[in-house]
C-alpha positions as CSV (number, residue, x, y, z in Angstrom):
1,M,17.9,34.1,-10.2
2,A,17.7,30.6,-12.1
3,L,15.3,28.1,-10.7
4,T,16.1,24.5,-11.4
5,K,14.2,21.4,-10.6
6,H,15.9,18.2,-9.8
7,S,14.7,14.6,-9.5
8,E,16.3,11.4,-8.6
9,I,15.3,7.8,-7.5
10,A,15.8,7.4,-3.9
11,Q,14.8,3.7,-3.7
12,I,13.6,0.7,-5.6
13,I,12.1,-2.1,-3.8
14,F,11.1,-5.5,-5.0
15,E,8.1,-7.4,-3.2
16,P,8.7,-10.9,-3.6
17,Q,5.3,-12.1,-2.4
18,T,3.5,-10.0,-5.2
19,G,6.3,-9.3,-7.8
20,H,5.7,-5.4,-7.6
21,L,8.4,-3.1,-7.8
22,F,8.1,0.1,-5.8
23,V,10.0,3.3,-6.8
24,K,10.6,6.3,-4.5
25,R,11.5,9.5,-6.2
26,R,12.9,12.6,-4.5
27,S,12.5,16.0,-6.2
28,W,13.6,19.4,-5.0
29,V,13.9,23.0,-6.4
30,E,17.0,25.1,-6.2
31,E,17.5,28.8,-6.8
32,D,21.1,29.7,-8.0
33,G,22.3,26.4,-6.5
34,V,20.6,26.7,-3.1
35,Q,17.7,24.5,-2.2
36,I,14.7,26.7,-1.6
37,A,12.0,24.3,-0.7
38,P,11.7,20.9,1.2
39,D,12.1,17.7,-0.5
40,S,9.0,16.3,-2.2
41,V,8.6,12.5,-2.3
42,H,6.6,10.6,-4.9
43,R,6.1,6.8,-5.1
44,D,5.1,4.6,-7.9
45,S,4.2,0.8,-8.1
46,F,4.6,-1.6,-11.1
47,T,3.2,-4.8,-11.8
48,P,5.3,-7.7,-13.1
49,G,5.4,-7.5,-16.9
50,Q,4.2,-3.9,-17.1
51,D,5.8,-1.8,-19.9
52,L,8.5,0.3,-18.5
53,S,9.9,1.7,-21.7
54,A,8.9,5.3,-20.5
55,Y,10.8,4.9,-17.3
56,E,14.2,5.4,-16.1
57,S,17.0,2.9,-17.0
58,E,17.4,2.0,-13.2
59,V,13.7,1.0,-13.0
60,Q,14.2,-0.8,-16.4
61,T,17.0,-2.9,-15.1
62,A,15.6,-3.7,-11.7
63,A,12.4,-5.2,-13.5
64,A,14.5,-7.2,-15.9
65,F,16.4,-8.5,-12.9
66,F,13.4,-9.4,-10.7
67,W,10.7,-9.9,-13.2
68,T,11.7,-13.5,-14.3
69,P,9.2,-15.5,-16.6
70,E,8.2,-17.4,-13.3
71,V,7.6,-14.0,-11.4
72,I,5.4,-12.8,-14.4
73,A,3.4,-16.0,-14.8
74,A,2.8,-16.3,-10.9
75,Y,1.4,-12.8,-10.9
76,K,-0.8,-13.4,-14.1
77,S,-2.0,-16.7,-12.5
78,R,-3.1,-14.8,-9.4
79,Q,-5.0,-12.1,-11.4
80,T,-7.3,-14.9,-12.7
81,L,-8.5,-16.1,-9.4
């Protein structure tokens, strides 16, 4: 009877109006290769320019693609209003 917890990124969404990245993760538990509980869903949001070094490479790649210097500057300028 081996219990194994699994987790994967289900979706990454870029919100162009604010520059935020939203990451949806799916987690589940298996016993001897059979899922024994319903999926659990967790969501995170990240602001442009945020340090993502502790997160999955998929999240870092999406941020590098979407968070151009212009997106980061626009986000920072909105924060000072």
